[in-house]
Backbone bond lengths (Angstrom), bond angles and torsions (degrees), N, CA, C in turn:
res aa  C-N    CA-C-N  psi(-1)  N-CA   C-N-CA  omega(-1)  CA-C   N-CA-C  phi
1 X - - - 1.439 - - 1.550 110.03 -
2 X 1.313 119.18 122.55 1.452 117.76 -172.84 1.507 115.26 -61.64
3 X 1.329 118.73 -33.94 1.397 121.68 -175.14 1.471 116.64 -76.16
4 X 1.375 118.52 -2.34 1.436 120.49 176.37 1.497 112.25 -90.09
5 X 1.328 117.02 -9.70 1.498 120.00 -178.76 1.604 106.33 -68.58
6 X 1.298 117.98 123.59 1.429 118.27 -178.62 1.557 110.71 -68.83
7 X 1.362 114.40 156.46 1.443 117.83 175.14 1.513 109.23 -65.36
8 X 1.329 115.79 136.77 1.502 119.12 173.96 1.506 106.66 -101.79
9 X 1.275 115.38 119.27 1.500 117.99 -172.91 1.502 109.21 -124.67
10 X 1.276 117.53 142.68 1.516 119.35 173.86 1.540 106.32 -71.00
11 X 1.355 115.95 162.70 1.468 118.72 173.28 1.543 108.71 -63.21
12 X 1.337 114.75 158.51 1.490 119.80 174.62 1.510 108.01 -64.26
13 X 1.350 112.50 142.89 1.483 118.82 173.39 1.544 106.62 -69.56
14 X 1.337 114.25 172.84 1.454 119.51 169.38 1.551 108.71 -65.40
15 X 1.339 113.50 156.21 1.526 114.58 173.90 1.508 109.66 -66.14
16 X 1.256 118.32 141.44 1.474 122.32 177.70 1.596 108.22 -68.71
17 X 1.297 115.83 167.81 1.465 116.81 174.08 1.549 107.41 -65.91
18 X 1.243 113.26 160.02 1.495 119.17 176.55 1.539 108.79 -62.14
19 X 1.298 120.23 144.26 1.458 123.39 -172.29 1.503 113.00 -73.19
20 X 1.352 115.87 -2.71 1.503 119.82 -176.36 1.564 104.63 -129.56
21 X 1.318 114.76 165.36 1.521 117.30 172.80 1.485 113.00 -98.27
22 X 1.329 117.16 -10.74 1.457 125.09 174.24 1.454 110.78 -155.71
23 X 1.345 116.66 155.72 1.439 116.99 179.61 1.520 117.60 81.94
24 X 1.268 115.55 -154.53 1.527 119.76 -176.88 1.512 110.29 -97.85
25 X 1.362 112.73 134.36 1.499 120.44 -179.88 1.493 111.16 -147.18
26 X 1.298 113.56 -166.25 1.475 119.40 176.45 1.543 110.11 -128.90
27 X 1.382 114.96 157.23 1.413 117.29 174.17 1.553 106.68 -138.94
28 X 1.370 115.91 154.98 1.461 117.36 -174.34 1.499 109.43 -132.00
29 X 1.318 114.76 163.33 1.469 119.18 168.11 1.593 106.29 -145.12
30 X 1.360 113.61 158.65 1.408 120.29 -173.81 1.581 113.29 -132.16
31 X 1.276 117.31 158.61 1.413 119.63 170.67 1.570 105.19 -140.59
32 X 1.321 117.30 161.50 1.415 124.47 -175.29 1.497 112.16 -110.62
33 X 1.317 114.08 149.69 1.461 118.85 176.04 1.524 107.13 -87.04
34 X 1.408 114.78 120.44 1.485 113.75 -175.73 1.527 114.33 -96.52
35 X 1.382 113.94 -22.25 1.413 117.43 179.09 1.509 110.11 -81.00
36 X 1.288 115.38 149.74 1.498 120.02 -178.61 1.524 111.21 -63.15
37 X 1.237 117.30 140.66 1.502 120.45 -174.46 1.545 111.51 -63.94
38 X 1.263 116.20 -29.09 1.472 117.69 -179.30 1.489 113.85 -68.25
39 X 1.345 115.67 -5.86 1.481 117.61 -178.94 1.522 111.12 -86.02
40 X 1.352 115.33 21.27 1.453 116.00 176.99 1.519 111.21 112.01
41 X 1.300 118.72 168.61 1.449 121.49 -178.81 1.538 108.16 -76.27
42 X 1.361 111.89 146.30 1.480 119.38 176.82 1.536 105.92 -125.37
43 X 1.283 116.22 110.50 1.488 118.48 -176.13 1.530 112.48 -95.82
44 X 1.281 118.96 9.00 1.466 118.42 178.48 1.566 109.47 -66.90
45 X 1.361 114.85 148.01 1.436 116.01 179.91 1.526 108.35 -78.12
46 X 1.355 115.47 143.15 1.429 120.92 -179.80 1.542 114.65 -106.11
47 X 1.371 116.52 -2.08 1.397 118.52 177.61 1.598 107.53 -147.58
48 X 1.323 111.59 141.01 1.479 114.40 176.60 1.557 104.94 -128.49
49 X 1.299 114.49 154.89 1.419 122.16 179.18 1.538 108.96 -136.28
50 X 1.291 119.81 144.68 1.434 123.64 177.06 1.485 107.78 -146.16
51 X 1.397 112.56 161.61 1.491 118.38 -179.25 1.619 106.81 -78.98
52 X 1.234 112.03 151.58 1.508 116.73 172.60 1.550 106.48 -137.35
53 X 1.287 116.48 153.22 1.449 122.56 -175.76 1.535 108.53 -131.51
54 X 1.321 117.38 122.87 1.390 122.19 176.72 1.499 107.44 -108.26
55 X 1.398 119.58 169.83 1.464 120.13 179.21 1.588 110.74 -51.89
56 X 1.261 112.85 149.00 1.477 119.37 -178.99 1.494 113.15 -51.65
57 X 1.312 116.38 141.80 1.499 120.72 178.20 1.518 108.33 -71.18
58 X 1.409 119.98 140.75 1.384 120.81 174.11 1.515 112.53 -58.40
59 X 1.329 117.19 143.95 1.483 122.28 177.15 1.493 104.36 -116.82
60 X 1.349 116.84 121.20 1.477 121.05 -179.97 1.560 110.18 -82.02
61 X 1.310 115.09 148.57 1.459 118.35 171.33 1.513 111.33 -54.43
62 X 1.329 114.30 142.10 1.480 118.44 174.63 1.558 106.26 -129.79
63 X 1.333 113.05 136.01 1.469 122.09 -178.57 1.496 111.34 -116.25
64 X 1.353 115.50 158.47 1.391 122.41 168.50 1.542 108.51 -76.06
65 X 1.380 115.15 172.83 1.432 118.41 171.44 1.534 109.13 -68.09
66 X 1.356 116.87 162.68 1.417 121.58 175.40 1.522 109.36 -66.93
67 X 1.321 115.62 143.75 1.493 119.80 171.90 1.555 109.27 -70.63
68 X 1.299 117.73 173.46 1.479 122.83 168.40 1.493 106.73 -63.72
69 X 1.286 115.03 155.46 1.470 120.65 170.24 1.543 110.14 -64.36
70 X 1.325 115.89 139.83 1.492 119.59 177.54 1.555 106.18 -67.91
71 X 1.396 112.05 170.88 1.438 118.77 167.43 1.595 107.26 -64.33
72 X 1.336 113.30 155.66 1.469 116.57 171.72 1.556 107.75 -60.90
73 X 1.332 115.13 140.61 1.553 116.21 -174.45 1.506 110.98 -83.64
74 X 1.284 117.38 12.38 1.476 118.88 178.88 1.532 106.61 -136.31
75 X 1.362 117.75 153.63 1.470 117.83 179.21 1.525 111.22 -96.44
76 X 1.339 115.69 -14.54 1.440 118.27 175.89 1.558 109.71 -149.24
77 X 1.304 119.41 153.01 1.420 121.13 -179.54 1.510 112.92 81.41
78 X 1.398 114.99 -157.91 1.418 120.72 -177.87 1.555 111.42 -87.42
79 X 1.284 117.29 142.61 1.442 121.13 176.65 1.507 113.12 -152.33
80 X 1.295 120.70 -157.36 1.466 120.95 176.89 1.550 107.09 -147.72
81 X 1.366 113.96 155.81 1.428 120.93 173.64 1.519 105.40 -123.22
82 X 1.339 117.04 151.82 1.432 119.81 176.39 1.544 109.03 -125.51
83 X 1.360 112.15 158.74 1.426 117.79 168.59 1.555 107.74 -136.43
84 X 1.287 117.61 154.58 1.438 118.78 -175.60 1.542 111.72 -134.99
85 X 1.332 117.63 164.41 1.466 122.83 169.80 1.477 107.98 -142.39
86 X 1.305 115.99 160.05 1.458 120.38 -171.88 1.512 107.10 -109.07
87 X 1.319 115.20 157.04 1.530 121.36 177.73 1.566 103.37 -87.12
88 X 1.312 116.81 122.25 1.440 122.46 174.69 1.517 112.37 -86.12
89 X 1.363 113.75 -43.73 1.491 119.86 177.99 1.448 110.75 -133.80
90 X 1.384 116.55 122.12 1.412 121.04 178.10 1.496 111.26 -70.71
91 X 1.312 120.48 144.31 1.523 119.45 178.23 1.524 112.31 -67.02
92 X 1.307 117.47 143.89 1.442 120.80 -179.37 1.531 109.77 -140.59
93 X 1.312 118.16 157.40 1.469 125.10 174.80 1.549 110.55 49.29
94 X 1.350 116.06 44.14 1.445 119.90 175.18 1.509 117.55 79.65
95 X 1.367 115.78 17.69 1.438 118.50 178.69 1.594 111.23 -75.89
96 X 1.310 113.36 169.04 1.517 118.51 -178.79 1.437 113.29 -53.81
97 X 1.298 119.53 136.58 1.483 125.34 -179.57 1.517 108.72 -73.44
98 X 1.317 114.65 160.34 1.508 121.08 179.26 1.494 109.04 -78.11
99 X 1.419 114.26 133.13 1.446 117.87 172.21 1.575 112.22 -78.17
100 X 1.276 117.89 -176.20 1.453 118.04 -175.95 1.520 113.24 -56.82
101 X 1.331 113.25 150.30 1.471 119.96 -177.93 1.614 108.77 -113.57
102 X 1.298 115.15 -7.25 1.528 115.95 179.72 1.520 105.31 -131.67
103 X 1.317 119.14 138.45 1.449 124.20 171.55 1.527 107.61 -129.59
104 X 1.330 113.06 142.65 1.472 122.70 175.56 1.401 110.08 -113.72
105 X 1.353 119.98 150.77 1.459 123.56 173.16 1.546 105.74 -148.00
106 X 1.324 114.33 148.36 1.483 117.67 -178.79 1.582 109.09 -75.64
107 X 1.315 112.44 152.29 1.443 120.49 172.58 1.527 108.69 -139.41
108 X 1.306 115.03 149.10 1.517 117.23 -178.34 1.490 105.48 -126.71
109 X 1.254 116.89 123.91 1.477 121.11 172.41 1.489 111.00 -95.66
110 X 1.352 119.99 -177.23 1.425 122.24 -178.54 1.553 105.45 -60.59
111 X 1.414 114.23 160.79 1.467 120.00 -179.55 1.517 109.85 -59.78
112 X 1.348 116.07 144.06 1.436 120.70 174.80 1.581 104.83 -73.98
113 X 1.306 117.67 137.30 1.487 120.50 -177.87 1.488 110.67 -81.51
114 X 1.330 118.29 -63.48 1.490 115.36 178.32 1.504 110.47 -86.80
115 X 1.324 113.11 80.02 1.456 120.65 -170.14 1.470 114.84 -75.51
116 X 1.317 118.08 -142.97 1.499 126.83 -174.42 1.508 111.13 -62.55
117 X 1.303 116.78 -31.90 1.471 120.44 -178.71 1.480 114.84 -53.07
118 X 1.338 116.77 -46.61 1.522 120.36 -179.86 1.494 109.12 -64.02
119 X 1.330 118.35 -41.79 1.432 121.29 -173.85 1.525 109.25 -62.63
120 X 1.331 116.04 -44.68 1.464 119.63 -175.25 1.587 107.54 -63.35
121 X 1.325 115.99 -43.95 1.452 119.37 -175.19 1.545 108.21 -61.87
122 X 1.337 115.78 -42.99 1.416 118.66 -175.85 1.541 110.72 -66.54
123 X 1.324 114.43 -34.14 1.477 119.08 -178.46 1.567 110.51 -67.51
124 X 1.373 113.98 -40.24 1.469 117.59 175.53 1.536 112.67 -59.29
125 X 1.361 115.37 -44.87 1.462 117.67 -178.65 1.496 112.01 -62.81
126 X 1.348 116.72 -36.85 1.442 121.33 -177.38 1.543 112.11 -64.11
127 X 1.353 112.94 -30.14 1.473 116.52 -179.79 1.483 107.34 -77.05
């Protein structure tokens, strides 16, 4: 009787590499039908898949956009302004580190009128 002939199958192949280079993926293996198809149906599975897990993928630092520059911190003479940005995602698993989150730049307002001269005079009087 033809349908009593068992399936002739090759051994399973080695498992394939994981489908990803980091994190969660899949891998597969195959085997071949060696008996001729006309010898009856063969219901054995010819491919298997399973999950595979590699070390976590690096996560790079992510930052928000820069804020607007602040007002100059002085009303006359030389001062500075700052702008900031926030960390949205901290780096993990060896991802790129965060660059600076604060920047300063110089600003110059109109000249101070009662400048250093007054201060010096007052200091002498106090002594």
